[in-house]
C-alpha positions as CSV (number, residue, x, y, z in Angstrom):
1,M,70.2,48.0,-32.3
2,R,68.4,44.8,-31.4
3,L,65.2,46.7,-30.7
4,I,65.4,48.3,-34.1
5,F,65.9,45.0,-35.8
6,L,62.8,43.5,-34.0
7,L,60.7,46.4,-35.0
8,L,61.8,46.1,-38.6
9,F,61.2,42.4,-38.6
10,S,57.7,42.8,-37.1
11,F,56.9,45.5,-39.6
12,S,58.0,43.3,-42.5
13,V,56.0,40.4,-41.3
14,H,52.9,42.6,-40.9
15,N,53.4,43.9,-44.5
16,I,53.8,40.4,-45.9
17,K,50.6,39.2,-44.2
18,G,48.7,42.4,-45.0
19,Q,49.4,42.3,-48.7
20,D,46.4,42.1,-51.0
21,I,45.9,38.9,-53.0
22,F,44.1,39.4,-56.3
23,I,41.8,36.7,-57.8
24,K,40.8,37.4,-61.4
25,D,37.4,36.6,-63.0
26,N,36.0,34.2,-60.4
27,Q,32.2,34.0,-60.7
28,L,31.9,31.8,-57.5
29,L,33.7,34.3,-55.3
30,E,32.0,37.3,-56.8
31,F,28.5,35.7,-56.2
32,L,29.4,34.9,-52.6
33,Y,30.9,38.3,-51.9
34,K,27.7,40.1,-53.0
35,L,25.5,37.6,-51.1
36,K,23.8,39.2,-48.1
37,E,23.1,36.0,-46.1
38,P,25.7,33.6,-44.6
39,I,26.5,30.1,-45.9
40,T,27.8,27.9,-43.0
41,S,29.4,25.2,-45.1
42,I,30.7,25.0,-48.7
43,T,32.1,21.6,-49.4
44,N,35.1,21.1,-51.7
45,R,36.2,17.6,-52.5
46,N,37.6,17.5,-56.0
47,N,38.7,20.9,-56.9
48,K,42.5,20.9,-57.7
49,N,42.6,24.6,-58.7
50,P,43.7,26.7,-55.7
51,L,41.8,29.8,-55.2
52,I,44.7,31.7,-53.7
53,Q,48.3,31.3,-54.8
54,I,50.1,30.8,-51.6
55,D,53.8,31.8,-51.3
56,D,54.7,28.8,-49.1
57,K,55.4,25.9,-51.5
58,H,54.5,23.4,-48.8
59,L,51.0,24.5,-48.9
60,H,50.4,24.6,-52.7
61,D,48.4,21.3,-52.7
62,Y,46.4,22.0,-49.5
63,T,42.7,22.2,-50.0
64,Q,41.2,25.6,-49.7
65,I,37.8,26.0,-48.0
66,I,35.3,28.9,-48.6
67,L,33.1,30.2,-45.8
68,K,30.6,33.0,-45.9
69,S,29.6,34.5,-42.5
70,N,27.8,37.7,-41.5
71,K,31.1,39.4,-41.4
72,G,32.3,38.6,-44.9
73,L,33.7,36.1,-47.3
74,F,36.7,34.0,-46.1
75,I,39.1,31.4,-47.6
76,L,40.8,29.0,-45.1
77,V,43.5,26.5,-45.9
78,D,43.0,23.0,-44.6
79,G,45.6,21.7,-42.2
80,T,46.7,25.2,-41.2
81,G,45.4,28.2,-39.3
82,R,45.5,30.5,-42.3
83,V,42.5,32.8,-42.8
84,Y,42.1,35.1,-45.8
85,K,39.3,37.6,-46.0
86,A,37.8,39.3,-49.1
87,T,38.4,43.1,-48.8
88,R,36.9,44.5,-52.0
89,L,35.5,43.6,-55.4
90,T,36.3,45.3,-58.7
91,E,35.4,44.8,-62.4
92,K,38.5,42.7,-62.9
93,G,38.3,40.5,-59.8
94,I,38.2,40.2,-56.1
95,F,40.9,41.1,-53.5
96,F,41.7,39.0,-50.4
97,Q,44.0,39.7,-47.4
98,R,45.5,37.4,-44.9
99,I,44.2,38.3,-41.4
100,D,45.6,35.7,-39.2
101,L,49.0,35.6,-37.3
102,T,49.4,31.9,-37.0
103,H,52.8,30.2,-37.7
104,F,52.2,26.5,-37.1
105,Y,50.3,24.0,-39.1
106,G,49.9,20.2,-39.4
107,Y,47.6,19.6,-36.5
108,N,44.1,19.9,-38.1
109,S,44.1,18.3,-41.5
110,S,40.6,17.3,-42.7
111,A,39.0,19.4,-39.9
112,I,35.4,20.5,-40.2
113,F,35.3,24.2,-41.0
114,F,32.1,26.1,-40.5
115,S,30.6,29.4,-39.4
116,F,27.9,30.4,-37.0
117,S,26.7,34.0,-37.0
118,D,29.9,36.1,-36.8
119,T,32.4,33.3,-35.8
120,L,34.6,30.9,-37.8
121,Y,35.0,27.5,-36.3
122,S,37.3,24.5,-36.8
123,L,36.4,21.1,-35.4
124,G,38.7,18.1,-35.1
125,G,41.2,17.0,-37.7
126,F,44.4,15.0,-37.4
127,G,48.1,15.4,-37.4
128,F,51.1,14.9,-35.2
129,W,50.2,11.3,-34.6
130,E,46.7,12.1,-33.3
131,R,43.1,12.5,-34.4
132,N,41.7,15.2,-32.2
133,G,38.3,16.4,-31.2
134,Q,39.1,20.0,-30.4
135,L,36.6,22.8,-31.1
136,R,38.5,25.9,-32.1
137,Y,37.3,29.4,-33.1
138,F,39.1,32.3,-34.8
139,S,39.6,35.3,-32.5
140,E,39.5,38.6,-34.4
141,V,41.1,40.2,-31.4
142,Y,44.2,38.1,-31.3
143,K,44.1,37.0,-34.9
144,E,44.7,33.4,-33.7
145,W,42.7,30.2,-33.3
146,E,41.5,29.7,-29.7
147,I,40.1,26.6,-28.2
148,K,36.8,26.0,-26.5
149,K,36.5,23.4,-23.7
150,L,34.1,20.5,-24.4
151,N,32.4,18.1,-22.0
152,K,33.9,15.3,-24.0
153,K,36.5,15.3,-26.7
154,I,35.6,13.0,-29.6
155,A,37.8,12.6,-32.7
156,A,36.2,14.4,-35.6
157,S,36.9,14.8,-39.4
158,N,35.2,16.2,-42.4
159,I,34.4,12.8,-43.9
160,L,30.7,13.4,-43.4
161,F,29.0,16.2,-41.4
162,F,26.0,18.5,-41.3
163,I,25.8,22.0,-39.9
164,D,22.3,22.7,-38.3
165,T,22.3,26.5,-38.1
166,S,18.8,26.7,-36.5
167,K,20.1,24.8,-33.4
168,E,23.8,25.7,-33.8
169,T,24.6,22.0,-33.8
170,V,27.2,20.0,-35.8
171,Y,26.4,16.4,-36.7
172,Y,29.4,14.3,-37.8
173,L,30.4,10.8,-38.5
174,Q,33.2,9.0,-36.5
175,T,35.0,6.5,-38.6
176,P,37.3,3.6,-37.5
177,F,40.9,4.5,-36.6
178,T,43.8,3.4,-34.4
179,D,45.6,5.9,-32.2
180,P,49.3,5.3,-32.7
181,G,50.2,6.9,-29.3
182,S,48.0,4.5,-27.2
183,D,46.1,1.3,-27.3
184,L,42.9,3.0,-28.4
185,I,41.1,1.3,-31.3
186,Q,37.9,2.9,-32.6
187,N,36.3,0.4,-34.9
188,K,32.8,1.7,-35.4
189,F,30.9,4.2,-37.5
190,I,29.3,6.5,-35.0
191,I,26.9,9.4,-35.6
192,T,27.9,12.2,-33.2
193,K,26.3,15.5,-32.2
194,L,28.0,18.6,-31.0
195,N,26.0,21.5,-29.5
196,V,28.3,24.4,-30.1
197,I,26.5,26.8,-27.7
198,K,26.4,24.3,-24.7
199,K,29.8,22.8,-25.8
200,E,28.4,19.4,-25.3
201,N,29.4,16.3,-27.4
202,S,27.2,13.2,-27.5
203,E,27.3,10.0,-29.4
204,L,23.9,9.1,-30.9
205,G,24.3,5.7,-32.3
206,I,25.9,3.3,-34.8
207,L,25.6,4.0,-38.5
208,S,23.1,1.6,-40.2
209,K,24.6,-1.4,-41.9
210,Q,23.0,-0.4,-45.2
211,L,25.0,2.9,-45.4
212,K,28.1,1.5,-43.8
213,A,28.4,-0.9,-46.7
214,Y,28.9,2.0,-49.1
215,F,32.1,3.2,-47.3
216,S,35.3,2.0,-48.9
217,D,38.6,1.7,-47.0
218,N,39.4,5.4,-47.3
219,Y,35.9,6.3,-46.1
220,S,35.6,9.1,-48.7
221,S,32.3,10.5,-49.9
222,N,31.0,13.6,-51.7
223,F,28.3,15.5,-49.9
224,I,26.5,18.8,-49.7
225,N,24.9,20.4,-46.6
226,V,21.3,21.2,-47.6
227,P,19.8,23.3,-44.7
228,F,16.4,23.8,-46.4
229,L,16.0,20.0,-46.6
230,N,17.4,19.7,-43.1
231,G,20.0,17.2,-44.0
232,T,23.1,16.2,-46.1
233,L,22.9,15.1,-49.7
234,V,25.6,12.5,-50.0
235,N,27.0,10.5,-52.9
236,F,28.6,7.1,-52.4
237,K,30.8,5.8,-55.2
238,S,29.3,8.1,-57.8
239,Q,26.1,6.1,-58.1
240,H,24.2,6.0,-54.8
241,Q,22.8,9.3,-53.7
242,Y,21.0,9.8,-50.4
243,L,19.6,12.6,-48.3
244,I,20.3,11.8,-44.6
245,S,18.3,13.6,-41.8
246,Y,20.2,13.5,-38.5
247,D,17.6,14.9,-36.2
248,K,14.8,12.7,-37.6
249,N,17.2,9.7,-38.0
250,E,15.9,9.0,-41.5
251,V,17.4,8.2,-44.9
252,Y,15.9,9.3,-48.3
253,R,17.1,8.0,-51.7
254,L,17.4,10.3,-54.7
255,V,15.1,9.0,-57.4
256,N,15.5,11.9,-59.8
257,Q,18.4,10.5,-61.7
258,E,18.7,13.5,-64.0
259,K,19.6,15.7,-61.0
260,G,21.9,13.0,-59.6
261,D,23.8,12.9,-62.9
262,L,24.0,16.6,-63.2
263,L,25.4,17.1,-59.7
264,L,27.3,14.0,-59.0
265,G,28.7,13.1,-62.4
266,S,27.2,9.6,-62.8
267,S,26.8,10.1,-66.5
268,I,29.1,13.0,-67.4
269,K,31.9,11.7,-65.2
270,M,32.5,15.1,-63.7
271,D,31.9,15.5,-60.0
272,A,30.7,18.9,-58.7
273,S,33.0,21.1,-56.6
274,N,32.4,24.0,-54.2
275,T,28.9,22.9,-53.5
276,F,26.4,24.6,-51.3
277,A,22.6,25.0,-50.9
278,L,20.7,28.3,-51.0
279,N,17.0,29.2,-51.6
280,N,15.9,25.7,-52.6
281,R,18.7,25.3,-55.1
282,I,22.0,23.5,-55.2
283,Y,25.0,25.5,-56.5
284,F,28.3,24.1,-57.7
285,T,31.3,24.6,-60.0
286,K,33.0,22.1,-62.2
287,P,36.5,20.8,-61.7
288,N,39.4,22.3,-63.7
289,D,37.3,25.4,-64.5
290,T,39.6,28.3,-63.7
291,T,36.8,30.8,-64.0
292,Y,34.7,29.0,-61.4
293,K,31.5,29.4,-63.4
294,L,28.6,28.8,-61.1
295,Y,25.8,26.3,-61.9
296,S,22.6,25.6,-60.0
297,F,19.4,23.6,-60.1
298,P,16.3,23.3,-57.9
299,I,15.7,20.4,-55.6
300,S,13.0,19.4,-53.2
301,M,11.8,16.4,-51.2
302,K,9.7,15.3,-54.2
303,D,13.0,14.1,-55.7
304,F,13.5,11.6,-52.9
305,V,11.8,8.5,-51.4
306,K,12.2,7.4,-47.9
307,E,14.2,4.3,-47.2
308,P,12.8,1.6,-44.7
309,Y,15.9,1.7,-42.4
310,P,17.1,4.5,-40.1
311,L,20.3,6.5,-40.4
312,Y,21.7,5.0,-37.2
313,E,20.8,2.5,-34.5
314,P,20.5,4.6,-31.3
315,F,22.7,3.6,-28.4
316,E,19.6,3.3,-26.2
317,D,18.5,0.4,-28.5
318,E,22.0,-1.1,-28.2
319,K,21.7,-0.9,-24.5
320,K,18.2,-2.5,-24.6
321,K,19.7,-5.3,-26.7
322,T,22.5,-5.8,-24.3
323,Y,20.0,-5.9,-21.4
324,F,17.9,-8.3,-23.3
325,Y,20.8,-10.7,-23.9
326,I,21.9,-10.5,-20.3
327,G,18.3,-11.0,-19.1
328,G,17.9,-14.0,-21.5
329,L,21.2,-15.5,-20.2
330,C,20.0,-15.0,-16.6
331,L,16.7,-16.7,-17.4
332,L,18.5,-19.5,-19.1
333,L,20.8,-20.0,-16.0
334,I,17.8,-19.8,-13.6
335,G,15.8,-22.2,-15.8
336,G,18.7,-24.6,-16.0
337,S,19.2,-24.5,-12.2
338,I,15.5,-25.2,-11.6
339,F,15.6,-28.1,-14.0
340,F,18.7,-29.5,-12.4
341,L,17.2,-29.2,-8.9
342,K,13.9,-30.8,-10.1
343,K,15.8,-33.7,-11.6
344,R,17.8,-34.2,-8.5
345,K,14.7,-34.1,-6.3
346,Q,13.0,-36.6,-8.6
347,K,16.0,-38.9,-8.3
348,T,15.9,-38.7,-4.5
349,T,12.2,-39.2,-4.5
350,S,12.5,-42.2,-6.7
351,I,15.0,-43.7,-4.3
352,N,12.9,-43.1,-1.3
353,S,9.6,-44.1,-3.0
354,D,11.1,-47.5,-4.1
355,P,9.1,-50.3,-2.4
356,S,12.4,-51.9,-1.3
357,T,13.7,-48.8,0.3
358,P,12.3,-47.7,3.7
359,V,10.8,-44.2,3.9
360,L,12.9,-42.4,6.4
361,K,12.3,-38.9,7.6
362,K,15.2,-36.7,8.5
363,E,13.4,-35.6,11.7
364,D,10.5,-37.3,13.6
365,N,8.0,-35.2,15.4
366,G,8.0,-37.5,18.5
367,I,10.4,-39.9,20.3
368,D,8.4,-43.1,19.5
369,F,10.1,-45.6,17.2
370,N,8.4,-46.0,13.9
371,P,7.4,-49.5,12.7
372,L,10.5,-50.0,10.6
373,E,12.7,-49.1,13.5
374,L,10.8,-51.4,15.9
375,E,11.1,-54.3,13.5
376,L,14.9,-53.8,13.3
377,I,15.1,-53.4,17.1
378,I,13.1,-56.6,17.7
379,K,15.2,-58.7,15.3
380,M,18.4,-57.4,16.9
381,I,17.1,-58.2,20.5
382,E,16.2,-61.8,19.4
383,Q,19.7,-62.3,17.9
384,S,21.4,-60.8,20.9
385,A,19.4,-63.0,23.3
386,R,20.8,-66.1,21.4
387,G,24.3,-64.7,21.9
388,N,24.6,-63.7,18.2
389,H,25.5,-60.3,16.8
390,F,23.7,-58.5,14.0
391,S,25.9,-58.0,10.9
392,V,25.9,-55.2,8.3
393,E,24.3,-57.6,5.9
394,D,21.5,-58.3,8.5
395,I,20.8,-54.6,8.9
396,N,20.7,-54.1,5.1
397,T,18.3,-57.0,4.7
398,S,16.1,-55.7,7.5
399,L,16.0,-52.2,5.9
400,G,15.6,-53.5,2.4
401,L,18.8,-52.1,1.1
402,N,20.4,-55.1,-0.6
403,R,19.7,-53.7,-4.1
404,K,21.0,-50.3,-3.4
405,T,24.5,-49.0,-3.9
406,L,27.1,-49.3,-1.1
407,E,27.0,-45.5,-0.6
408,I,23.2,-45.5,-0.2
409,Q,23.4,-48.6,2.1
410,K,25.9,-46.9,4.4
411,K,24.0,-43.6,4.5
412,I,20.6,-45.1,5.4
413,R,22.1,-47.6,7.8
414,T,24.0,-45.0,9.7
415,E,21.1,-42.6,9.8
416,T,18.7,-45.3,11.1
417,I,21.0,-46.5,13.9
418,N,21.8,-42.9,15.0
419,R,18.1,-42.0,15.0
420,I,17.2,-45.1,17.1
421,N,20.0,-44.4,19.6
422,H,18.9,-40.7,19.8
423,K,15.3,-41.5,20.5
424,F,16.3,-44.2,23.1
425,K,18.4,-41.7,25.1
426,I,15.6,-39.1,25.2
427,K,12.8,-41.6,25.8
428,Y,14.5,-43.3,28.7
429,N,16.7,-40.4,29.9
430,L,19.9,-42.4,29.4
431,S,23.3,-41.5,28.1
432,I,24.1,-44.9,26.6
433,D,23.3,-46.2,23.1
434,L,20.6,-48.8,22.5
435,I,22.4,-50.4,19.6
436,E,26.1,-51.0,20.4
437,R,28.8,-51.2,17.8
438,I,31.5,-53.9,18.3
439,R,34.4,-54.4,16.0
440,S,34.6,-57.7,14.3
441,E,37.4,-59.9,15.6
442,E,37.8,-61.5,12.1
443,D,38.2,-58.2,10.3
444,R,38.7,-55.1,12.4
445,R,37.4,-52.9,9.5
446,Y,33.8,-54.0,10.1
447,Y,31.4,-53.7,13.0
448,K,28.9,-56.0,14.5
449,Y,25.8,-54.8,16.3
450,M,23.9,-55.9,19.5
451,I,21.5,-54.8,22.1
452,S,22.3,-55.6,25.8
453,G,20.0,-57.6,28.0
454,E,19.3,-54.6,30.2
455,N,18.3,-52.4,27.3
456,S,16.3,-55.3,25.8
457,R,14.2,-55.4,29.0
458,L,13.6,-51.7,28.9
459,I,12.3,-51.9,25.3
460,K,10.1,-54.9,26.0
461,N,8.5,-53.1,29.0
């Protein structure tokens, strides 16, 4: 009994999904159905008229996207996995049939839908607390959306993109967002490139500040993929129209205002819908037109002038700037260090070159006493012979240190006595000091200095 129930249920579901959906008097769909060549992207921003009346009331307001591949004409529902394919055309209208078997939706809102050759693709989107960068394709075997593994998953949405059919590449714009499930904060506008064949994602650079200024808080823009001009025709705030070339990294401004008004509604206040480019012409329908009457006009590079700034600042240039700043900082630190060392050396030189300061070498080449040392030794021998000691003040006077700071006095005084004693020991092969230190009886904190009679005789000889 249960088996019979399951079979009946499966049969009923198949019948429901296999039912024909009739769309009456639709010039847009009839034109695309008869078209022999594919159109990889048909943008639809403002159309509030659903092409297909969906039985699920939750999906009534979901945007419907049209794709034309080598295998036929399709309508997809944004935010879901639903795929409807045109089956036949009659004098009264066109028939569609749902061909997918998906049940779940809500994970791919505002995804980039496009087609390459015989395959339908869906890139990115958001839902369930996440902006994703998944690349999905519709499998005609399983009637489900399958995923392709990319080298790097980067959040993507249909805010601004271009489908390059010749290279099977998708260019798209990353916009700032905060991931509610982590601490990730993406606060830049980044031009990104996806090679569908190689399944390689790469970030090209930061959107130029001139174009970034046109984006409002909701980051919305109307645009048309124009393959024969190798770029995207984009309208910012219904008054600024540009053609942006991704592979050349260039921006062109639309100067033919008549075409800008016709297409983007600057004068007639009626933005175009269901826009696509074909054979050097732009095609579109008007909002709230239930017959989807198709309009078109020619366009070429003569209608544009090149802007003096690029589409984006390449990350290589950003790296160069970073290296430049780091290099400049390093040079500044090195220069500061050299300046500091020079100033310090000049200060030391000025102390040693002062006429009142003896010029003392840290190391002498020989063991002979220099004139300054001999003068100090002779004075100390004379005082010792009289039974007197040499005081700290006497040594300072002999060495010309009276005007120096206490720290410099002590340093030079100690170095001089140590050097004299060292030379004396080597010269006479002795282990005793020539200049002896004796603590002062009046104040044990201070020393007095003397040279013994025996050492005095050695020096005199």
